[in-house]
C-alpha positions in Angstrom: 13.7 -18.1 15.8 16.5 -20.6 16.1 20.1 -20.0 15.5 20.7 -20.6 11.8 24.3 -20.4 10.6 26.8 -22.2 12.9 30.5 -21.5 12.3 32.5 -23.3 14.9 31.3 -21.9 18.3 29.9 -18.7 16.6 26.8 -17.9 14.6 26.0 -15.4 11.9 22.5 -15.1 13.2 21.0 -15.3 16.7 17.5 -15.9 17.9 15.3 -12.9 18.8 14.7 -13.9 22.4 16.1 -12.1 25.4 18.4 -9.1 25.1 19.3 -9.8 21.5 16.0 -8.2 20.3 16.7 -5.1 22.4 19.4 -3.7 20.1 19.2 -2.5 16.5 23.0 -2.3 16.5 25.5 -3.7 18.9 29.3 -3.4 18.6 31.8 -5.3 20.8 35.4 -4.1 20.8 35.3 -3.3 17.0 38.6 -2.4 15.6 39.7 -1.1 12.2 43.1 -0.2 10.9 43.8 1.1 7.4 47.2 0.3 5.8 49.1 2.2 3.1 52.3 0.3 2.5 54.2 0.1 5.8 52.0 2.9 7.4 49.1 1.8 9.7 46.3 4.2 10.5 44.1 3.0 13.3 40.5 4.2 12.6 38.6 2.4 15.4 40.3 1.3 18.6 37.9 -1.1 20.3 34.5 0.6 20.0 31.7 -1.0 22.0 28.2 0.5 21.8 24.5 -0.5 21.7 21.7 1.3 19.8 18.1 0.6 20.5 15.4 0.5 17.8 13.9 3.9 17.0 16.8 6.0 18.3 17.7 9.3 16.7 21.4 9.4 17.4 24.4 11.5 16.3 28.0 10.4 16.1 30.2 13.5 16.4 33.9 14.2 16.5 36.7 15.9 14.7 37.9 14.8 11.2 39.8 11.6 11.5 38.0 10.5 14.7 36.4 7.4 13.0 32.9 8.6 12.4 32.5 7.5 8.7 34.4 4.3 9.4 32.0 3.5 12.2 29.0 4.1 9.9 30.5 2.1 7.1 31.1 -0.9 9.5 27.6 -0.7 10.9 26.2 -0.6 7.3 28.3 -3.5 6.1 30.1 -1.3 3.6 33.4 -2.2 5.3 34.4 -4.9 7.8 36.0 -4.5 11.2 39.4 -6.2 11.6 38.4 -7.5 15.0 35.5 -7.6 17.4 31.8 -8.2 16.8 29.3 -6.1 14.8 25.6 -7.1 15.2 22.8 -5.5 13.2 19.2 -6.7 13.7 20.5 -9.9 15.4 23.0 -10.7 12.6 26.7 -10.8 13.1 28.0 -8.9 10.1 31.5 -10.2 10.6 30.4 -13.7 9.7 28.1 -12.9 6.7 29.2 -13.5 3.2 29.6 -10.6 0.8 26.3 -11.7 -0.9 24.4 -11.8 2.4 25.8 -8.4 3.3 24.7 -6.9 0.0 21.2 -8.5 0.5 20.9 -7.0 4.0 21.9 -3.5 2.7 19.3 -3.8 0.0 16.5 -5.0 2.2 17.0 -3.7 5.7 19.3 -0.6 5.6 19.1 2.8 4.1 21.9 5.2 3.3 22.0 9.0 3.0 25.3 10.5 1.7 26.7 14.0 1.9 26.9 14.3 -1.9 23.4 12.9 -2.5 24.6 10.2 -4.9 21.7 10.6 -7.2 21.9 9.4 -10.8 21.7 12.6 -13.0 20.0 10.9 -15.9 17.1 9.7 -13.8 14.1 11.7 -12.6 13.5 12.2 -8.8 10.9 9.5 -9.0 13.3 7.1 -10.7 16.1 7.8 -8.3 13.8 7.3 -5.3 12.4 4.0 -6.6 15.8 2.6 -7.7 16.3 0.3 -4.7 12.8 -1.0 -5.1 13.6 -1.8 -8.7 16.6 -3.8 -7.5 14.3 -5.7 -5.2 12.1 -6.6 -8.1 9.0 -4.7 -6.8 6.5 -4.2 -9.6 6.3 -0.7 -11.2 2.8 0.1 -9.9 3.8 -0.6 -6.3 7.1 1.3 -6.7 5.3 4.4 -7.9 2.6 4.2 -5.3 5.2 4.0 -2.5 7.4 6.8 -3.8 4.4 9.1 -4.4 3.1 8.5 -0.9 6.6 9.3 0.5 7.1 12.4 -1.7 3.8 13.7 -0.4 4.9 13.0 3.2 8.3 14.8 2.8 7.3 17.8 0.6 8.4 16.6 -2.8 4.9 16.2 -4.4 4.9 17.7 -7.9 8.7 17.2 -8.4 8.6 13.6 -9.5 9.6 14.2 -13.1 12.5 16.6 -12.4 16.1 15.5 -12.7 18.6 16.2 -10.0 20.1 19.2 -12.0 16.6 20.8 -11.8 16.4 20.5 -8.0 17.8 22.6 -5.2 20.3 21.0 -2.8 17.7 20.5 -0.2 15.3 18.9 -2.7 18.0 16.6 -3.9 18.8 15.5 -0.3 15.1 14.9 0.3 15.1 12.6 -2.8 18.1 10.8 -1.2 16.1 10.5 2.0 13.1 9.1 0.1 15.4 6.6 -1.7 16.6 5.5 1.8 13.2 5.3 3.3 11.1 3.8 0.5 12.2 0.2 1.2 10.9 0.7 4.8 14.3 -0.1 6.4 14.9 -0.8 10.0 18.0 1.5 10.1 19.1 4.6 8.2 22.8 5.7 8.3 23.3 9.3 7.3 26.9 10.5 6.7 27.0 14.3 7.1 23.6 14.7 5.4 23.4 18.5 6.0 27.0 19.4 5.2 26.2 20.9 1.7 23.0 22.7 2.9 22.4 26.2 4.3 21.1 26.4 7.8 17.4 26.9 7.0 17.4 24.0 4.5 19.3 21.8 6.9 16.7 22.4 9.6 13.9 21.7 7.1 15.5 18.4 6.2 15.9 17.5 9.9 12.2 18.2 10.4 11.5 15.6 7.7 13.8 13.0 9.2 12.5 13.5 12.7 8.9 13.1 11.4 9.9 9.9 9.7 11.6 8.7 12.8 8.4 9.4 14.9 5.9 8.1 12.3 7.7 4.9 11.2 10.0 4.1 14.1 13.0 3.9 11.9 16.4 4.1 13.7 18.5 7.1 12.4 22.2 7.2 13.0 24.1 10.3 11.8 27.8 11.1 11.5 28.1 14.9 11.7 29.9 18.1 12.5 26.7 20.1 12.3 25.6 21.6 15.7 22.0 21.6 14.4 22.0 17.8 13.9 23.5 17.3 17.3 20.9 19.6 18.8 18.1 17.6 17.3 19.5 14.2 18.2 18.3 12.5 21.3 21.7 10.9 22.0 25.3 12.0 21.2 28.2 9.7 20.9 31.5 11.6 20.6 34.5 9.9 19.1 38.1 10.9 19.5 41.0 9.0 18.0 38.9 6.0 17.1 37.4 5.6 20.6 34.2 6.7 22.3 35.0 9.8 24.4 31.4 10.3 25.6 28.0 8.8 25.2 25.0 10.7 26.6 21.3 11.5 26.1 20.6 15.0 25.0 19.3 16.9 28.1 16.4 18.4 26.3 15.1 15.0 25.2 15.4 13.3 28.6 11.8 12.5 29.8 11.0 12.9 33.5 10.7 9.6 35.6 
């Protein structure tokens, strides 16, 4: 694929040859500062990292360390003030708002701490909502959702509304909504924070299985030791910078 969008010496999209294809996500000296009147709050202070396709990775750190800001910048929900943010070979810093929205719709999935389900819709309707926005015909939408519900243990709950589901079931619906478009990357912001330990472990089983079966890259922001234990790589943030980045010892394969 040739470079497509030239802007001066930079491009919004690179070819897939060479090392570009290696990374699902690549950040180079990404910086973000929030301003409230005269007060400046640095959230990211020059973060550089690379995430390979198919990783199951946790971003950890205390409150205020920059976890959610980092996820939002990777997901195109916010823009870095400086630096480069590449996702699937596209420089998000140079994409228009419309192109960012299209990329989120077609290539990224999001799982939020508070589920973000629409209370008036059924579990099926919530899970297929992104497909509806994509213009997928109703028969194909229902087929995809039903297959995914069977895969993650929600079969038989298609017609229940969020208020009729447990917290764990609601979060599984949110995971189904994120997965049903077959995205390359899922960003999960504290997905287990509102769940008890047993339910959280069950949800992590589901997400690990999806990661293995579909090759989808999962990136979590989390305080939860259970998520960190299951992750195959930890990135720890402190004061908007990477304090450590290491593979989980139990997931390191012998040479």
